[in-house]
C-alpha positions as CSV (number, residue, x, y, z in Angstrom):
1,M,-17.4,1.2,-31.0
2,K,-18.5,3.1,-27.8
3,Y,-17.1,2.7,-24.3
4,L,-19.8,1.5,-21.9
5,H,-18.4,0.8,-18.5
6,T,-15.7,-0.8,-16.3
7,M,-16.7,-3.6,-14.0
8,V,-15.3,-3.9,-10.5
9,R,-16.2,-6.8,-8.1
10,V,-16.9,-5.6,-4.6
11,S,-17.0,-7.5,-1.4
12,D,-19.2,-5.1,0.6
13,L,-21.8,-3.2,-1.5
14,D,-22.7,-0.7,1.2
15,E,-19.1,0.1,2.0
16,S,-18.3,0.5,-1.7
17,L,-21.3,2.7,-2.4
18,D,-20.3,4.8,0.6
19,F,-16.9,5.3,-1.0
20,Y,-18.0,5.8,-4.6
21,V,-21.2,7.8,-4.0
22,K,-20.8,9.6,-0.7
23,H,-17.1,10.4,-0.8
24,L,-16.1,10.3,-4.4
25,G,-19.3,12.0,-5.6
26,L,-20.5,9.5,-8.3
27,V,-24.2,9.1,-9.0
28,E,-26.1,5.8,-9.2
29,S,-27.8,5.6,-12.6
30,H,-29.4,2.2,-12.2
31,R,-29.2,-1.1,-10.4
32,K,-30.1,-4.7,-11.3
33,E,-30.6,-7.5,-8.8
34,V,-30.4,-11.0,-10.4
35,E,-31.8,-13.5,-7.9
36,A,-31.1,-16.5,-10.2
37,G,-27.5,-15.6,-10.4
38,R,-27.3,-14.3,-6.9
39,F,-25.7,-11.0,-7.7
40,T,-26.4,-7.3,-7.8
41,L,-25.1,-4.8,-10.4
42,V,-25.0,-1.1,-9.6
43,F,-24.0,1.4,-12.3
44,L,-22.4,4.7,-11.4
45,H,-21.3,7.7,-13.3
46,A,-19.8,11.1,-12.7
47,P,-22.3,13.9,-12.2
48,G,-23.5,15.2,-15.6
49,D,-21.6,12.6,-17.6
50,E,-23.3,9.2,-18.1
51,S,-21.0,8.3,-21.0
52,A,-18.4,6.7,-18.7
53,Q,-19.8,4.3,-16.2
54,I,-18.5,1.9,-13.5
55,E,-20.4,-1.3,-12.8
56,L,-20.1,-2.5,-9.2
57,T,-20.7,-6.3,-9.1
58,Y,-21.7,-7.7,-5.8
59,N,-21.9,-11.5,-5.5
60,W,-24.4,-12.4,-2.7
61,D,-22.5,-15.5,-1.7
62,G,-19.4,-13.3,-0.9
63,G,-15.8,-13.9,-1.5
64,D,-12.6,-12.0,-1.0
65,Y,-11.1,-10.6,-4.2
66,D,-7.4,-10.0,-4.6
67,E,-6.5,-7.0,-6.6
68,G,-5.9,-8.1,-10.1
69,R,-2.6,-7.0,-11.5
70,N,-4.1,-6.9,-15.0
71,F,-6.4,-4.1,-13.8
72,G,-4.7,-0.7,-13.7
73,H,-7.0,2.1,-12.4
74,L,-10.1,4.1,-12.9
75,A,-9.6,7.8,-13.7
76,Y,-11.8,10.8,-13.1
77,E,-11.4,14.4,-14.0
78,V,-12.2,16.7,-11.1
79,D,-12.9,20.5,-10.8
80,D,-10.6,21.0,-7.7
81,I,-8.1,18.3,-6.9
82,Y,-7.3,19.8,-3.5
83,D,-10.9,20.1,-2.4
84,I,-11.8,16.4,-3.3
85,C,-8.6,15.1,-1.7
86,Q,-9.3,17.1,1.5
87,R,-12.9,15.7,1.6
88,L,-11.6,12.2,1.1
89,M,-8.9,12.6,3.7
90,D,-11.4,14.1,6.2
91,A,-13.5,11.0,5.6
92,G,-10.5,8.8,6.7
93,I,-9.5,7.7,3.2
94,T,-5.8,7.5,2.6
95,I,-4.4,9.5,-0.3
96,N,-1.8,7.1,-1.7
97,R,-0.3,9.7,-4.0
98,P,-1.1,13.2,-2.9
99,P,-1.7,16.0,-5.5
100,S,1.8,17.5,-4.8
101,D,1.9,18.8,-8.4
102,G,-1.6,20.3,-8.4
103,H,-2.6,17.9,-11.2
104,M,-2.8,14.2,-10.1
105,A,-3.6,12.1,-7.1
106,F,-4.4,8.4,-6.4
107,V,-6.6,6.9,-3.7
108,R,-7.8,3.3,-3.1
109,S,-11.4,2.0,-2.9
110,P,-12.3,-0.3,0.0
111,D,-11.6,-3.2,-2.4
112,N,-8.1,-1.9,-3.3
113,I,-9.0,-0.5,-6.7
114,S,-6.7,2.3,-7.6
115,I,-8.6,5.6,-8.4
116,E,-6.7,8.3,-10.3
117,L,-7.9,11.9,-9.8
118,L,-6.9,14.4,-12.5
119,Q,-7.3,18.2,-12.2
120,K,-9.5,19.6,-15.0
121,G,-7.6,22.0,-17.2
122,E,-4.2,23.3,-16.1
123,P,-2.7,22.1,-12.8
124,L,-3.5,24.2,-9.8
125,P,-0.6,26.0,-8.1
126,K,1.3,23.9,-5.7
127,K,-0.1,24.1,-2.2
128,E,0.6,22.8,1.3
129,P,0.2,20.4,2.9
130,W,-0.1,18.6,-0.4
131,A,3.2,19.7,-1.9
132,S,5.3,18.1,0.8
133,M,3.0,15.2,1.8
134,P,4.7,11.8,1.3
135,K,3.4,9.1,-1.1
136,V,2.2,6.0,0.7
137,G,1.4,2.4,-0.4
138,H,1.1,1.8,-4.1
139,W,-1.3,3.1,-6.7
């Protein structure tokens, strides 16, 4: 058995791609538009690692999706947790659980999907403003 991907329904494909590609740094590997089913599938992966993918499913006829409580989160290992959190925050993205421990942070996608960011290797030394930044919302 081999892990293939996680599917997330999105309500605005452009807004979601802006988040996942431009801000989070994922790479689009391929896309499939299914006119008969009226949906678009976009597959993304972390740079240099196509083994773990996320499938964004956009239904053309729209719809608002509640966050499913049976879905936990997506997790990505990052080279510098402070750097990516700063880039996300500079882009106006709320850091729900800041990397106060130099190891883990949580953010939310435009569709309220929880994204866990984990520092590669050992945690980085604690650093301000992250160490004293409050947690907000839920993750």
